[in-house]
N, C-alpha and C positions, 0 to 999 in steps of 0.2 A: 462320587467320591472322591476323598482327597486324599494324597500321600505327605506324608510327612518326611520320610528321609531322603533324601537326596537321590536322584536318578542318575545311577551310569549310563556316558554316553557312550554307545556304540555304533549307533548308525546315523546317518544323515543325509540328508537328501539336500543339494545346492540348485539351484535355477536361479541365475540373475541377470540384470539389464545391463545396469553398472558395476562392470569389474574390479570399480574401486579395494582393493587388499582380497581378492580374490583368492590366490596362490597362495599369500604370505599365511591365510585362514586356513587354505586347504594343507600344507605344511605342518602346521602346528596340530589339528586334528584329526592328520593322519598318524604324527607324530606319538600319540595317543594310543593309537590303535584303533580308531575309528572310520569304518568302512564307509565311503564315498559314494554316494549314487547321485548323478546327476542330469541335464535333458543337454541338447546342443550344442550354443556355443561356448555356456559353463561348462560342458564336460571335456571341448575342445581345450579349452584353456588352463584344464586340470592335466588333460595328458601332455600339453607340450610343457607344461612346469614339472613332470616326470612325475605325477602322482598317479594311482592307477584307480580307478573310475569304474565303476557298473552305469550304462546306461539305461535310464529309465525304460526307455523299447525294451529291450533284454528281462526287465524286473514284471516288465508287466505281460510281456507275449505280443503287445502290438503296437506296427510304428509309428512314430510322428506322422500324422497324416493330416489335410486337409490343409495345408502349407504351415503346420506347423499349432492350427487352432484345435486338437485334441490330442495330447499328447501324456497328460498326466491325471487326465480325469477317466480313473480308472479304480475301482475296490485294491490294487494290490500295494495302489498309495492311500488311498484317501483312509482305507482297512488299518494301514498302519501307522497316523498317524489320528484317530478318531479314537481306535480300541483300547476302551481303559481296561489297564493289566492286571489288575489286582477285581476285575469284575471275571468271574470263572464261565460264566456262559461268552463273551468277549476273547475270552483265552481261548477255549473251545473252536468257536470259530476260526479266529486265527490257523490253528492246527490243522481244521477241517479246511481250508482253503490255501495251504501255504503262506499266509500273509505275515512275512516279520516285520515286527515292529520298529517304527523312527521315531528317535530321539531328538531331531535336533532338524529345524526345519529353517532352513537360510534362503529368504528370498526376496526380490526387489522387483516391481511392477515396471512393466511395458512403460514406458516414459510418456504417459500419456500428456500433463500438462508441457511440458516441454513440447513437445507435436503440436500443440494446439497455439503456444508462444510464440513460435515460427512460422507461422502461418501455413499451416500444411491443410491440403481441402479435405473435403469430408471421408473417402475415399480412405486416403492415408490414415487422418484421424478415426476409423472405426477401427483401422488395422491395430491401432497403439491401444485400444481398449483390450486390457489385460480379462483375459477370464480364468485360466487353471492359476495362475497365483494369487488371485485372491481366494480362491476356491479353497487350497492347498493354505493359505495364511488362517482363514476361517477356521477352518478345521483344526489344525495345530493349536491357536491361540484357545478355541473354544477345550482344547484338551490338554490345557497348559496343566492339569494335577499330572502328568505325565511327561507331556514332549513343552520344549522349547524352541520358540518360532522367532527368529530373529529377521527384520528388512530394514535395515539401515544399518550400512556399513558403519560408521558411528560408533554399533553397540557392538563390534568385532573384537573391541580392545575387553569390553566389560566380560563378554561370554569368554574368553580366554583366559581373565583373571579368575572367574569365578571359575571353571573346570579347573585352574591350580590350585583353589584354597577349597576345593573339597573332592581333590583326588580323582580327577575327571570323569568329576557326577555336578549336576545341579540341584539348585536348592527352590523350594515351592514358590518360595517370596521372590525369588532372583524372575521364574517363570512365569510368573503373576504383574510383575513390571513388560515382564516383555509383553505378556497376552495385552496389556493395556495398550502397547504401544503398537501393537499388529492393528488391532480395533482404531485405534486416532487413525494409523495409514491407511488404513479401508475402507474406513466412513471419509476421509479428506479425498480421497482415491474416484470412490462414487461419487461426493457433491460435484469435482470437479467436470467430473462426464456428465452427470444431470445439469451442469447450469452448460456447458459448451453444447447438449441438446436443446437446451432453450433457445442460445443465440441461433441456434443452427435451424431450428424449426421455425422459429419468430411464435411461440406461442408460450403464456405466460405459466411460471409451474404454478403444483397445486400445493406442491411443497417444497417450501424454501431450506435447502444446506449450505453452509457459509463451512468454509475449512480453511484451515491456516495452521504453519508452524508457530510453534512458543521459541521467540529467538530473544526475547530478554526479558528475567523478571525487575520489575523497574521497583524503586525503594521505596516509593508508592503511587497512591494514583492524586485527583485533584487535592487531596488532602492527608494529610500522614495516615488518617486512621482507616483510607483508604485502599486496600490491597490491587496491585496491577501489576500488566506485563503485557510487551508489545510483540505480535502475533502479526505475521508475512502469510500476504497471501498471495496464491500465484499469479497475479495476475499480469504480471510484467510492464506495470505502470512504475516509470522510475519516480523514484522519491524518497522520503526523508526514512523512512523503511527499510529500504536499501543502498543508502546513503552510506559513504566510508567516512568512518571519524578520524582525521589528524591528531587532533589533542585533543585536552580539557575532560573532565569529570565526567560520570556516564549520563550520559541526558535523563530528564525526568518527564513522569506522563505530562505535564505541560508543556517544557522543552519540546517533546516532539507533536505533540497538537498544534503549538503557536508554529514552529520551523515548517509540519506541512504545509499549513494556511499560506505562510511568507510564499513557498519557491512554487506553488499554484498559481498567488496572485502574480508574481514576478514572471511565469511561462507566460505570459499572457500576450506581453510585448517582443517585439520581432528581437530573433538575437545579433541582428547585425547593429541596432541598436542599443547601447548600455544603456543598464534599467536595474533599480535598485526597488526594494520594496522593505518598510521599515513592520513590524508585527508588533503588540502587545495587546495580551490576554484575545489573541483571536484576531483581533481589527487591527488593521492597517491604521496606522499613526502619521506615515508620509511613505508618498511612494512619485517615483520621476524619474525620466531621464534626461540624459544628458551625454554631449561632446564625448567625454569620458567618465569612465566606472565612477570614479574618485567624483568627478563633479553631480553624477546620477547621485550616490551618497550621500551627498552636500549639499543638493537640492532638498532631496528626502529626507533629511535629518534637520532640515530650517523649516518642514512645515510642520511640526510639534516635537521638538526640542527637548521640553519636562517629557512626555510621554517616552521618548526615545527612550531615555534612559533605562536597560537592564531590559531590553529588546533585541528579537529577532531579526536578524538581518539577512535577505535574500537577496543575489544578483543573478544579471542572464547570461554573463558573461564568467569568462574564468577572474578567479578574485589577482591583482598585480599587487606590487608593492606600496604602492601608493594609496591605493585605496586604502590597502588595511594600514598607513599610518592614521590616514584619518580616522577609522576605525575606532582603534586604539587610543583615543581620545578621552573617548568616556566608556564607563562598562556596558558591555553588551555580553546577552549571555550565548546568543547563538548564530554562524554564521557561517549560509551554507551556499555554494555555486557549482557550476558545472567546470569543478575543477579549480588548481589557486596552484601561483609560479612558486619559484624556492624564495626568491625577496618576498612575496607574502607568507609566506610558513614562518620564514625565518622572524617576521617582525611579531606574529601572532605566539612564539614558540617563548617571547617573556611574560607573555600572560598565559600561564598554565591554567589559570580556571576556563579562558573564555573556548568556548567548545568552535573546530571547523571542521563541518561535514562538506564533503564534495560528492556529487553524482557524475555520473556518464553522461547522461543526456537530460534535457529539461520532458517537463510531463505534457503532455499535449492538451492543450486548453478544449481544442474540439473534440477529443475522442471518446467516445462510449463508454462506460461505466457504470457500476452503482453506489448508492449509498443506504448506508443503514446506522439506523440507531434503535435501540432499544426503549420500549412502553412496556409498562406494566403489565405480565401476559403475553406480549408479546414483540414483534419487531417492524419497526416502519421500514418499505424497502422502496426505494427511486433510483430512477436514472439518473447519472451525477448530471449536475448544471452543464452541459458542454455548447450553451448557446453563445454564440457570436455575429456579431455581425459587421459589412465593412463599410467604406466612404461610402457607397449609393445605394445604403440601406435606407436609411432613416427618412421621415417623409417629413417634409416641412409643414405645418400646420397655422405657422403668423404670416400676417403680412411682410417683415420681412426675415427674410433666409438668413442665413449664419454667416459670416465671413468664409474663409480658406482657413484661415488661422482659428475661429473660433469652434470650425468643422473638426481640424484635428482633436483642439481641446475637447470637445467632448464626447469624439471617442475616446479617449483616453481615459478622462472620466468614467465614463462607463464601463470600460475597463474593470477601473476600481472597485465601483458601486456595486459589482456583481459577487467581490468578495467581502462585501461590507456588511455586520447583520444589518436586519431590519429591524427601525426603518431608516433605510441608508442615503444618505445626504453627501455631497463630495463639491468642492470646488476645486479650480484646475484652473491656473493659469500658465502657459509655456511651457507645457510637458511635465508639468510639477503639481502637487495638490497641495493648495494650499489653505483648506479647511475642510475636515470630514467630521458629519455627525453620525456617530449609533450606535445601532441598539436601543431608540426612544421609542414608547407606545405612539406618540404623536409626532407625524411627519413635520411639524409645525416645529416641535422644539429642534428636532435632527435640523432641520435646517438653522437655526437661532445657533444650537451651540456649536455649528462649523463655522459659523461667520464670528464667533467670539473666540473661538479658538485661532483662530486667520487674524484676526485683533489683538490677542494677546502676542501671538510670536511677531506680529510688526513692532510693538514697545520693546519686545524683546531684543528685537534684532538694531531697530532703531531706526525703522523706516517709518518717512511723515506720513500714509496712509496704508488702509487693511492692504494686506493683498488681494483678498476678497473682490473690492474695485479693480470692475473689467477683467471679473474671473467667469468661469462657466458654472453651469451646474448642474448635475447627474443627479436623477433618482431613480429609485432604484424598482420601483410604484408608480402608481400613477399620484398625483396628487387630488383628493377625493376634494378640496377645496380650493378655492383660489389663494387662499391667506399663505399656505405655504410658499409657492410661488411669490406671492408679495414680498413674503421675509425676505427670499432670496434678494430678489430686485433694489428692498432697500438696502441691504449690505450690500451691492454694489455688481450683482453677477450681469452680465450682457445676454445670455444665451441660454435655451434648456434642454437636456435629453432625460426625457421620460419616453415609460411604455403606451403611455396614455391609455386610454380604454375605461374611462369613469362616468360615469351618468351625469354630469357637468364638465365633461371637456371642452363643451362651449363655454360656457362660464371661463375654463380656464385659460382658454383658447384667447378670449376678448382682454382677459386681465392681462395678458401675458401683450398684447397689441396695443393695449392703450400705457403700457408699461414701457413700451417702445424693444422687448423683450424680442428674441426669436427662440422659437422654439421648434423644435423637431422630435416626433414620435417614433420609435422602434418594433412597436410592437411585440416587443419580448421583457420581458420581467423579473430580476433576477430578487424573487425571496432568497435571504439566509438566513436559518432562523440554528 
């Protein structure tokens, strides 16, 4: 049954872990004559604020027991939440058992997600799985025809506004909205518990739950006819979703997607060495290291100045004034870095549409996690590509081993190739990309496109020869035939890094030897679709 008339609020049960705004809410309710019922620390906080509170233990006739695991799981509580006030049978049962109605439930849950995020052990994590809270919330939300359920302190003000607008009562539309928010919260909470259990036990899930908080409604998605919003998940991974925006207009769906790609790429490099990545349409168009951040940016920009226009820039060190001065020479959509000094912010302040974002730390490229993509009728869920290699990992397979300088560039190019759409080919020299071929159906075409981009920039910069000559090349997957390798050699590459594993590896190795190339295998593939 439903109830259209506003429901007067006479009795409320409050039990919260997050005490934000609790005493102000308690005083506002008491001022309206609302009787307060509470538990443990919440009751103590309300009493300390001078409010009269009935303990749940007095209501139920049972003390809190089993270290607080059992306190609200009782008919005096759940009967008061679940009873249909306009059902004669329910009313008779309430009268027979002395159950009084509860018109408002204010509960937020044990901080399970925060407990997991700070790395607590299994025993502490399990004790932070709330049982009574979700049970009460679900009961109150189910009975939203009569009961208001509030689970987030940010809704306290709306509750008080509702009471003020309706003479101390709540309306059905308001309670229905609160019920939706409540079920969203309990669903997200259970999803977090289930995800932790899967990780803790190492057992693949039978059902995949994904939850998060809608942080922002975006103007549109990839195109104006597509709706979109930003959802923040409790993964504790630093990144664009939780970055601070210092200036500029709101970020679009495409801005967020590209900024994420840029930050994840630049995080591959040692923070002790300045590095810069420039992204356009989720692909890097220039990546470099340098003696200074400004130099790293300049070298990344020189890889493909045309594509860098309107791009996204990520830095692995706090943005400084000299780097900011160079960046504003062309139109840039977003800059993200682990901090920015006053001089840099002053430079950017004159460019009102340029978005500046900062993060507290860079994401760990080796950290575990999941990547999720929707397909018709389902989801594709996989571990994030956290594969990394060190200087000792590549296996030399050619007669000539790479020099120390070539190996350093091979490892650099390999890090970049991991973040380029397949088929991916990356030419690099001296700690900077000089040509990138991305997303082609043929690896040979990616190789040729990367070489052509190097030639184009040589012409634009007035260089006597293509910077691909003397460079190394990285391929995200094996060369299935020698043709792609030979195209790289023709462009001037001297060394190659690739996963290996082709049925024709022997032919490819022989071709590399014939061309005088050094080649190493990683045994690790970096497809990116």
